[in-house]
N, C-alpha and C positions, 0 to 999 in steps of 0.2 A: 559475327558474335563479338557484343560490347564487352571486351574483356575490363574497358576502365570502370564497367559497374559491379565487377565482383567486390565481394566484400567477406573477409575473415578475418579473426584476430583471435590467436591461442591465449589460453587462460583468461577467459571473459565468459561474458554471457553466449560468446559462439564456439566456445569451447570450454568445457567445463566438466570436473567429477562428480556426477550425480551421486556416487556412493563409493566405496572403496573397489569396487571392481566393474565399475561401469562408466563409459565416458560418453557424454552428450556433444555431438558438433555439429554446427550450423554455419550455413554460409548463406549469402545474397546473391542475387544476379540480377541484371535487368529485367524487369517485367517482359513475359511472355518471349524470350528471346534464346533460352535454353530447353529443351526437350527433355533430357535426363543427366543426371549427376552420379557418378559412379565414386564413391570412397575407397582409397586405397590405404591401408592400413599394417605396418610390421612393427616388429620389437626392433627398436634402434641398433642391437647388438647383434642381429641375426644376419652373420656374414657366412660364407663359405669359401674353402679353398679354389682357387682355379684349379682347373683340371692339369694343365701344362707344369704349374708350378705350385706346389702345396705350401708355399711360404709366401704367397700373394694371395690375398682374400678379395672378394667383392661382395656388395650388397645383394642379398637373397631375395631378390623381387619376384622370384617364382613361389615364395612362401605368403606373397601379399595375400591378405584378406580382401576381397572385393565386395562391397557393401552397397547395395541400392540406396539413393537418399531418396527420401518422402519430400515431395513439395507440399509441404505444411499448412504454409499461410502465404496470403497475396498481398503487400501494401499499395499503395499509391505509386509507388516506382519500382519494387522489387518482388521477385520472387523468393520465397523464404525456404531452404531447403535443409531437412533433419536426418540424422541417422544415430542409431544408439550402439555403443560398442561395449560389449559386455563378455564375461565369460574369459578373458584372456589373463592369465596369471603373471604376466612380466608387470603390470601395471605401469607401463609405461609405452610410448607409441610413437613412431614417425608415422605422417599421414600427407597425403594429397587426394586432389580432386582431378576428374576425369569429366570435362565439358564436351555437351554433344547438343549440337542446336540442329541437327539433322541433315546437316551438310557436311559436318567438319568435327574432328575431335579437337580437344586442347588440354594439357596437362596444365592445371594451376597448383603451382608451388608457392615456397615462400619467398623464392627470389625473383623469380621470373615464370612467363607462361611460356610451354612448349607445344609447339603443332605436333601432332600425332597422325600416323597413317590410319585408315580404316580398321585395320587388324593391328591394332597396337598393343603392346605390350609395356608393363611398367616401367618408367625411366629409371636409370640405374644411378643417375646423379644423386646422392643421400644428402648431398648440402641443400638440394632445392626441395627437400620434404619439411612441413610443420613439423614441430616437437613438442608433444605433452611429456616434459621430464618424468615425473615419478607423481602417482596418487598415494599420498600419505595421510593417513587418519588425521593427523592433528591438524591439517588444513582444510579438511571438510566443512562446508558448510552444514551445521545442523541446529534446527530449532525444536522449541517444545512440541512433543507431538500433539497435545491439546488444542494447540492455536488453530489448526485448519477446520477444526470442529466447532469452533467457539462464534456465537452471533455476540457481537458487542453492543452496548447499550450507553451511549456518550451524554455524561450529566455534566452540566455546569452548574457547580452547586447551589449558588444563591437564588436560582432560579427553580429549581426541581421540587422541593417541597418543604415548606416550614412546619415543624411539629407545633401540635396546639399546645405543648407544654411549654414551648418557648417564652422566655420572661418578654413582657414588652420594651421595646426600646425606642428613643424619640428618632432615631436616625433611619429607623426601617420603614419604607414605605407601605403602604397597603397593598398586598397581592395581587398582581396584575392592573395596577392603575397608571402604570407607565408603559408603552411598548417601546419606547426608544432607547437603544442601547445607551448606557453612559458609566463611566469608570466610578463614580461617587454614588451611583442610584444602588440602594441596597433594600433587598425585599425579604431577607431574613431566612432564605433556605437553608438548611441544616444537616448535619449528618444523622440526627435523630429522626429528624423529618424523611431522609433518606432510607434510613432503617424500616420505617414503618411503611415503606414501599416496595420493600424488597419483594415481597409475593408477587406485585403487580409486575416487575420485572420477570420473574420468574415464569408466570404465566403468560406473558408475551413471547418467552420461549428464549430469551436471551440469558447466555450463560456467562458473561463478563462484563463488567462497568469499568469504562473508562472515566475517571476523573479529571477535568481540567483542574489546576492546581488548589490544593486547600492548604498549604502553608501560610503562615502568619504574614500579612500584606495590609496595606491600607485601602487598596482598592476592592471593587467588587468582583473583578475578573482573577486577580491574585498572581499576575507574572510578574508583579513588582516586590518579591520574595523579601520578607524583612528578617524573618527567622525561619531557617530550613529544618529545625529540628522541633517545630511545634506547631499544630492545627491551628488556623486560625479561630480566636476566640468568638467570632460569630457563628461560627460552624461547630463548634463542640471544644475538645479538646483531646489529648493524645487518646486518652482512656475510651472516650466516646468513640474515637476511630477504630479503636482496636476491637471493642464489642459488636461494631458494624460489620468489619472483617469478618467476625467469627460467625456472625449470623448469615452473612452473604455465602461462605462456604457450607453452613450446613445446609443452604437451597442450592449446593451446586454452583455457585456464582463467582468466579473469579474476578480478582480485583487489581485494576492497573493505576497506579500514581502517575502525576506529572511531575517532572523535575525541568525547572529553569535553571540550566548551568551555563547559557550564554552569558546571562547578565543577571544583576539584582536589581532590588528596589533603591530608590534614593535614600530611604531611612534605614537601610540596614548599617547595623554598626561599624561594619569595619568602613563602608564609604563615608558614614560621618565623621571617623577619626581621620580619614585621608582630607576631609572638606576642612576639617579643624586644625590639623598639625601638617599638611601639604606632606614633603618630601622627607620629614621628619618619622610620619606615622610609620609604624611597623607593616602596614596594610598597603605602603603607597605603590608597592609591586605587583598586589594583587589584580590591579587594574591597569588600563592601557593611559597613562597620561602622557600627552603629546611632549608639552612642555613644562620640565620641572622647577623653572623661572619664573613661570606666569601663574596666577591663582586658578585654582582647580574650578572655583563656583562658574557656573554659566554667566558669559556677560549678556543680560537679559536686555541692556541699552543696544548693543550691536545689535541683538536679534530682532530690534525694532527699527533699525535703521533702513533708509531707501536703499534698495539694491541688495540687501543682504541673501545671500545663497544659503540653502540647507546646510546646517553643521556649523556655519563659520564662527558662531558665537561658544563652541565646546571647544575646551582643552581635554577632553578624553574622549575616547571612544564609547560608543553605546549599541544599542539594539536601533536600528534605523538612525533617526536624529532624535530618539526620544531622551531627552536630558535626565528624565526621572530613572532611566534605567542603564547605569554605568557598567560597561561590557567587562566578564572577569577576563584575566590573564590567566588562562588554563595552561600556561607553559610554565606559571611559576609553581614550584615543587610544593611549597605550603597552602597556596590556594587551591591548588589542584587536590590535594590531601583533605582539606577541609570540605570541598564539594563532594568527594565520593565517600567521605565517612558519613556526611548526611543519607546518602543513597544507602550505604551498609547499614545505618541505623533502622531505617525502616525496613528493609529487606530482612533482618535477623530479629526484630523486634515484634513485628508486626507480620509476619506471614506473608506479606504481599505477592501477586503473581506476576506482575509486570511493570516497565518502566514505560512512560512515554516522555521523550526527551525534546524538548522545544527547541526549536532553531536548531536543529542539531547539525545541519550542513554548514553552519558558521562557526564550529566548534572543532579542533585539531582533530585529525584521526588519531593522532597519539594519544590523546586525553581518552577517546572513546576505546581504545584498544585495553587501555588500563582499567577503564571503568568495566567494560565486559570482564576481563579477568578476575576484578575483584567481586562483582556481584554475582557472576556464575560459579565461583570458589563457594560461596554461600548458598545459592541454590541452582543447581544446574538446568532446571526446567522451566525458570523465570523468563519472561519475553521480553525482549529489548526492542523498543519501537522508536524509530527517529522520525520528526518533522521535517521531512525533505518533500517539497513541492514536486520536482522534477527529476530526470533520470539520476538514478541512486546507485546504480552497481558496486561503484568502488567502496561504498559502506556496508554493501552485502556479499563480502569474500568468507564470512565466518568468523570474522575478526572482531566486528564491530556490532552490528545491528543483526536483530533475526529478521526485521522488515521495516518497511516506512509506510506512513501513510499514503496511500495511493491515489493521490490527485490526478495523476496521469488516467486513472479509470475515471475518475468524477467528470473531467472536462468534456471528453467525448459522449458520456452519457447525457450530462446538463445540455449539450449543443444538439443533441439527436433528438432527444423528448422534450426538450425546453420550446416553448412557443413564446415567453414572455422574454425574449433575448433579441438581440438587433438581427435582422434578417441577414447581413452579410457573416453573421458568425455562426447561423444554423447548419447542422450536418444533413445532407441525406443519408438514406441507409446506406449508399455505399460508402460515402465516407464515413460513417461510424464503423463500417467493417474493417476499411482501410485502418482506421486509427487502433482498433482494439487489436487487430492482427499484429501492428508494430510493436503494439506495448506485450502482448504475448511472446515476441521474438526478442524483447529488449533484456528480459530477466530468465535465469535458470529456472526451470521447472519445479525445483523442490523448493525456491525462493517464493516464486507467483504462488504457490500452495499456502503461503504466510501471510503475504500482504494485507493489509489492513485496508479493506476497500468501504468506500463511503460514500454517500451521494450529497452529503452537505455537514456543515460541523459549524462550530461556535466563529469560524473564520469566514464563511461564505454566507450566501444567501440561501434560504431554506429550497429543498427540490420543489416543494409546493407551489412557493414563488416562482421560479422558473417555468411551472407549469402552467403559470397563467390562473392557478387558483381551482385548476379543476382536478377535483379527487378523483375523476375516472382515470384520466391519463397519468395521474401520478402513481397508480397503481402499476404502471408499466415499468418504469425504472426500478421499481421494488422487487418487480419479477426478474429483470435482468440481473438485479445485483444479488439476488438470492438464488440464483440459478448459474451463478459465475464462481469458478474457483477463486479460493481466498478464504480471508477471515472477514466476513460482513460486519458493518457498524450503522445502528439504527441511531439518530441524533434526537435526543429525547423531545418529544411530542411530536415529531414526524409520524410516527403511528397514529396519532389520532388527529391529524390536519392543522399542526400547528403551522402556519406561514410566517414570512418577514423576508425582507430585503435584506442586504448585508448591514443595514444600521438596526434593523429590528428583529437579529436573529436569536436573541438570548432572553426571549419574553418568557414569563412565569409560566410553566406548566398549568393548564386550565385540566382542574380535577371534578368539574361538576360535569356528569354524564351529557346535560346538554350544551355546553361547551365541546364535546368532542364529536368527531366522525365515527362513529364505533363500527359502522359498514367497512371504512379503510383499516381500523385495527384489526377486526377480524380477518380480513385478507392478509395482512402482514402479518398475524400469528399463525394462519394456515401456512402461508408460505415457508416459515421459519418452522413448523413443524414438519412439512413435507422435505425440507433441507435436512433434518435429523435422519429420517426415517429411509432417505433415498441417498446412497453415498455419489449417484451419478449428478447430483446438485452440486458438489464440491469439487466435481473432476476439473481439471486444469485446460484440455484441450477440447476445440470448439470445432465442428465440422458447419460450415455456412453452405446450408441447402438453397436458401433463396435469400435476396435481399433486396428490397426497395420494388421497382415497377411503379406500374399506376395506382397498386394498392396500398405501395407503402408497406409492406409487411415483411417482418424479420422470421426466417423459418431456421433453426439451427439444431444440431444433433451432438448429443454426448452419449458416449459409448463406451463399454468396457466388457469383459467377460461374463459379468452378470446381466447386461440388457443394454437397452438403447432407450435415450429419454430425447424426446423431440419437445422444441418449445417453439411457439407461434406466438408473435406480438404483433399486433395490429396497430399500428401507430398513425393512426388516421381517424379523422372527426367522422367521417363517411363509412357505412356499412360496407360489406363486400364480400363478393363469393371468390375465394382464394384457390387458384388451381395448386393442388398438392404436388410435391416432388413424386416421380413413379414408386420409389421404396416405400411411401408410404400409401398408395393408393391400394385400396380394396382389401386393408388389413384389419383384423380386430384388435382393437387398442384399448387402453383404459385412459380416460379423462381423470388424471391425478387429484386436479385440485376440488373437483365436483364429486369424485369417487365413484364415477358410473362407466358402462362400456360404451365404446363408440365402435361403430364400422366405417371407416372411412371410405369416401368414393373418389371420384377426379377432383371435386372441389369440397371446400368446407367454408362454412358461413361463418365470417365473423364480423361481429358488432363494433360500432364505435369505441375505439380507445379498449380493445378486449385481447384477452390473451387466452392461450390454450397449453396445456401440458400433459402431453400424450406418451405412452409405455406401452410395449407390445403386452399383451394380455398373457 
């Protein structure tokens, strides 16, 4: 029994309150080491008098709950066990674990491991039990109910659609005339153009729009904000935005804005005042100036010197080493109030449904806690989404974000389905399952339900690029995305086959039918429709029935009291006859995608890069 591999942490992703009366408990043990785990649980104040002396009490271990834990997922190195405790009315718990490797028993406590005899009883040492102190309603993680039912459509505004009524401008390029990204390249996409395409977004099946920044800025990407209270004139004005939100809401489409509170643009008036007046500026402490006795303006001569290293020419903190993006000091009360008041303004006046927060993990937790309190006080069901690329549980405790951009999902999907990536980075089916299982146990189940899952974005190469430009192959990651729990996102144009590497990922949306892959569009539209009809598509838990082998086919199951969904994804360019798991053989099923009956045999034919969605008749 490898006790060094045992992992558990109270009050985190491995021990959390699911609701006011339910605890979820997880542990990890070395892969293939432990045969069974029993969770022992008791009220920490459950003591009883000793028979010989009524003034002496002992831990009432004979009242322990014994709960058999389920081996829920297997990662590359660990078995992951799960148990749900519900219905106890004391809302507090002490607990420990009895591990059985088939030869011996051991109690895993918070202080030490204790060997147990074969006929064991719960240890009486109360100090060696883990402790969940109390479930308090005000500490519970909650997120808007509508999020898990939402399919998002991400729009990079300058490249989505330009209204025909827009006035001509010399600095606007011809639509689609240049595919290479560039901060100064503007193609004239605007809010009126987006309003004109709201029916298109609705007909695709998307019920939420995530906009990259819309606020006044000199660049095309708008991450260098100049005025947080003003829509960029290239896009329209505040009134145009308000009208667009109203039209979106009429169609059942939510609207999520992006706020860049880690940094502002070089042309922001507060920063310009600091450049002009130095430490005399009332805004000097709104930013991180490294040496008040030195000039704030970047030393461009130093940046050109041989042997220069990144950031050496800067006397202030920035986003990365971008001198055009000075970093806000959100610890300064006045700077904090200014930024939060901007979010309050758009939330109060324009009834938006969500905030996506740029570079969120580089801003203090304290700032985000205040942000959440202020914004949720205005609208309790607003969605707060952080741009965190890696493990983010510290931000998802119910006091900061509702979810993060789930790039931890994007990576494994890209590496498994992608063919246009280095061979050493590609995942086998087994690698893919291990990675997804690791993700599934990294977050509480109710947090996972609201995560913003994406295949690509304005910060990555497009998924079709990763799939080598093959429209049949690219359908498979969309199948996985839309049968996976969480809140999925489609990056504009992906549904019609818009490609591009990381330097060409913000191309103009092709609107002429001959420029679009309409078969891909219909596939994604059908998958979104099925997701809306079938709650199992949105379920969090996955049971892997088959992964890989010579045919490189994934088969997984999603189950609830209402039925079962079986997803078959054949990630191979070669057709194959796939042996079905025994529970699927000889059953009358319905092929949901094609809406026809299927009677399964021992094998099923899978064509090149194909999928099947099966449910019991």
